C-alpha positions, 0 to 999 in steps of 0.5 A, spaced: 177 426 360 172 431 362 172 436 368 166 440 369 166 446 373 159 449 376 159 455 380 166 457 381 172 459 376 177 455 378 178 452 371 186 453 371 187 450 378 183 444 377 186 442 370 193 443 373 192 438 379 189 433 374 195 433 370 199 431 376 196 425 376 195 424 368 200 428 365 199 425 358 192 425 358 187 429 353 183 433 358 177 438 357 175 443 362 167 445 361 162 449 364 157 444 367 150 446 364 146 440 367 147 435 361 148 428 362 156 426 363 160 421 360 165 417 364 170 418 365 169 425 368 170 430 374 165 434 377 167 440 381 161 444 384 161 450 389 154 452 392 153 458 397 148 458 402 147 463 408 154 464 410 157 458 407 160 455 401 159 448 400 164 445 396 163 438 392 168 434 388 166 428 385 170 423 380 166 417 376 172 413 373 170 406 371 167 403 377 170 408 382 164 413 384 166 417 390 165 424 392 169 429 397 165 435 400 167 441 405 164 447 407 168 454 407 165 460 411 164 466 406 167 471 412 174 468 410 179 474 409 181 471 402 175 467 401 177 465 393 183 463 395 181 459 401 175 456 397 180 454 391 185 451 395 179 447 399 177 444 392 184 442 390 184 438 397 178 435 395 180 433 388 187 431 390 184 426 396 180 423 391 185 422 385 190 419 391 185 414 393 183 412 385 191 412 383 194 409 389 199 415 388 201 421 392 205 427 390 211 430 393 209 437 392 201 436 394 196 440 391 202 445 389 202 446 382 206 453 381 213 453 378 216 458 384 214 454 390 220 458 394 217 465 392 211 462 396 215 460 402 218 466 402 212 470 402 209 466 408 215 466 412 216 474 411 208 475 413 208 470 419 215 466 420 218 460 417 215 455 422 208 458 419 210 457 412 213 450 413 206 448 417 202 451 411 206 447 406 205 440 409 198 442 412 194 446 407 198 444 401 199 437 403 207 438 401 211 432 403 216 433 409 222 432 405 220 437 400 218 442 405 225 442 408 228 443 402 224 449 400 226 452 407 233 451 406 233 453 399 229 459 401 235 462 406 240 461 400 236 465 395 234 470 400 242 472 401 242 473 393 235 477 393 238 482 398 243 484 393 238 487 388 236 494 388 230 498 385 234 500 379 237 493 378 236 489 372 240 483 369 241 482 361 240 475 357 243 474 350 240 468 346 244 464 341 238 459 338 243 454 335 245 447 337 249 442 334 243 437 334 236 437 337 235 433 343 229 429 344 226 432 350 228 439 348 222 444 347 226 451 346 226 454 339 233 453 338 235 451 331 240 445 329 247 448 325 246 443 320 239 446 318 240 453 320 248 454 319 247 460 314 243 464 319 248 464 324 252 470 321 247 475 319 243 473 326 250 474 330 250 481 326 243 483 328 244 481 335 250 485 336 246 491 333 240 490 338 245 489 344 248 496 342 241 499 342 239 496 348 245 499 352 243 506 349 236 505 353 239 503 359 244 508 359 239 513 358 235 510 364 241 510 369 239 502 370 244 498 374 246 491 371 247 486 376 248 480 372 249 477 364 247 470 362 249 468 355 244 462 353 241 458 348 241 454 345 248 453 345 252 459 345 259 455 343 256 454 336 259 460 335 266 460 333 271 463 337 272 470 333 264 471 334 264 469 341 270 474 342 266 480 339 260 478 342 263 479 349 266 485 347 260 488 344 257 487 351 263 490 355 264 496 350 256 498 351 254 496 358 257 499 364 259 492 368 262 496 374 257 493 378 256 487 375 256 481 380 256 475 375 257 474 367 256 467 365 257 463 358 253 457 357 258 453 354 253 447 354 255 441 349 262 438 350 262 437 343 262 445 341 268 446 346 275 447 344 281 451 347 280 457 342 273 458 344 275 457 352 280 462 351 275 467 347 271 467 353 276 467 359 280 473 355 273 477 355 274 477 363 268 471 364 270 466 369 263 462 370 261 457 364 256 451 364 258 445 361 252 440 361 253 433 360 246 431 362 248 424 363 255 420 363 252 414 360 253 414 352 247 409 350 243 414 354 246 420 350 245 417 344 238 415 345 236 423 347 240 425 340 246 428 343 252 427 339 258 427 344 260 422 349 262 422 356 269 422 355 268 429 351 265 431 357 271 430 362 276 432 357 272 439 356 271 440 364 279 438 365 281 443 359 277 449 362 280 447 369 287 447 366 286 454 362 284 457 369 276 457 369 274 458 377 267 457 376 264 451 372 257 449 373 254 442 370 247 440 369 244 433 369 237 431 368 234 426 372 229 421 369 232 421 362 229 415 357 233 408 358 237 411 364 237 407 370 237 409 377 244 406 378 246 409 372 244 416 374 248 415 381 254 413 377 254 419 373 253 424 379 258 420 383 263 422 377 261 429 376 262 430 384 269 427 383 270 433 378 268 438 383 265 443 379 263 449 383 256 448 382 251 443 379 244 443 377 240 437 377 234 438 373 228 433 372 226 431 365 220 435 363 215 432 357 214 438 353 208 438 348 213 440 342 219 435 344 220 429 340 219 425 346 212 427 346 210 428 339 206 422 336 211 418 332 217 422 333 223 420 337 224 415 343 219 415 348 220 415 355 221 408 358 225 409 364 228 403 368 229 408 374 225 412 378 226 420 378 224 421 385 230 416 387 235 420 383 233 426 386 233 423 393 240 421 392 242 427 389 240 431 395 244 426 400 250 426 395 251 433 394 250 435 401 255 430 403 260 433 398 259 440 401 254 443 396 247 447 398 241 448 394 241 455 392 235 456 387 229 451 386 223 451 380 218 447 377 215 446 370 209 443 368 209 435 366 215 434 370 217 426 371 214 424 378 212 432 379 218 433 382 223 439 381 229 442 378 235 444 384 241 448 383 246 446 388 253 450 389 259 450 394 259 456 398 260 463 395 258 460 388 251 461 388 249 463 381 245 470 382 242 470 375 238 464 376 235 466 382 234 473 379 230 470 373 226 465 377 224 469 383 222 475 378 226 479 383 228 485 378 227 487 370 230 482 365 232 485 359 232 480 353 236 480 347 236 475 341 231 470 338 226 467 343 228 472 348 223 475 353 224 482 356 220 482 363 220 489 366 218 489 374 215 494 378 220 495 384 217 492 390 211 490 386 209 483 383 206 485 376 211 484 370 210 487 363 213 483 357 216 485 351 217 479 346 222 478 341 221 474 335 222 466 336 226 464 330 232 466 327 229 467 320 223 471 324 228 475 328 232 477 322 227 479 317 223 483 323 229 486 326 226 493 325 220 491 329 224 488 335 228 495 335 221 499 336 219 494 341 225 495 345 223 503 346 217 500 350 222 500 356 223 507 356 215 508 356 215 503 362 220 507 366 217 513 364 211 511 367 214 509 374 218 516 375 
């Protein structure tokens, strides 16, 4: 499919909007030079005349050939933003007519809708933000209401951050197997097992070097998150040493939350849980994704639903007071009834927080790579699954405390973190809102340095894969010194 651009620079927005309706279509965006256009195509134009800009969007698909036009005053306070939004609305209307579909988030393609909602609320008020979402961005009333509720809970957490705050992310890029929907850089232990110990040793060195920088800069640690991959692919001794490495090198006196993403139930045992608990960590995440064994097998997971329940009950018995569980709506072969059964069973366990993700079809996953793995053939509607989730979780005393979106999500939906009162995951909010600096250690980790009170981020990238991380470790340490440079410029 071709998208022609004439007289404007809204390439990114036009392409992303079309992808909401055609997530797996090959789309080319090119400058229109008057050449003959081949069907199917979309032509987006903006021409200025006097005090106005005339916006025109035309779609020519098969026998469908229609044009939408609007006029925008050049005297608008933020003309470029208004013109881009107006063009997006024109394109959206045509695509809705042609496909017979509407999008729950309207023309909104950004990953952080709550951040936008909060900015509008602070600049004007909540009612203005709601009206802007529904009237200007064409977001559904249901998603607008969800945004308003989520923003209130996010705001409480954001108020905890200070100008000198940061959070620490530690990457363990290994998993027992690779899920068919996964696009992360994690490696299977079967293929990369020999790298685990040398990686672990380098990681502890990076953590120590990072702590030295943080001490010199007198930064305040708010939260720690050990994620992956699957951190519990490490053995109990390694987990204990890793946690102690963090505790011995960082000042945790003001740390509000320390999480270990236990992840796969089949990597959890009493010794590993003891190592985590003895390290003073009370928050873990056990991620079943589904309690349907056939779906687990389809997506490449080697555990079953019984192991999930056993892992949860073991963690609870040992004394963990905050257990999060992750589910995914829209998994291949999962029916709406199966998802409902999973959520009901999870609610019966009563974890302190539950994150409901929507399947995202990433290019590098087996689900979307040609000729590999199983492709989606859903018997259920992801939208119906999320609708039930909101109803059920609200009834069970959970509230939405953070929300974000990804590209190529099933049904153009969202991921929502739900929690009981007092159990909101602060790291999740800090990282998704880009509230303050996030310092990353390990393969694939990205350090994001935030100017207090500003919007810009300076990124420092670690090498993605464990073998690159190990071989290029000295370069990673050199890059970490850029943290000093960043804060020196602020002072």
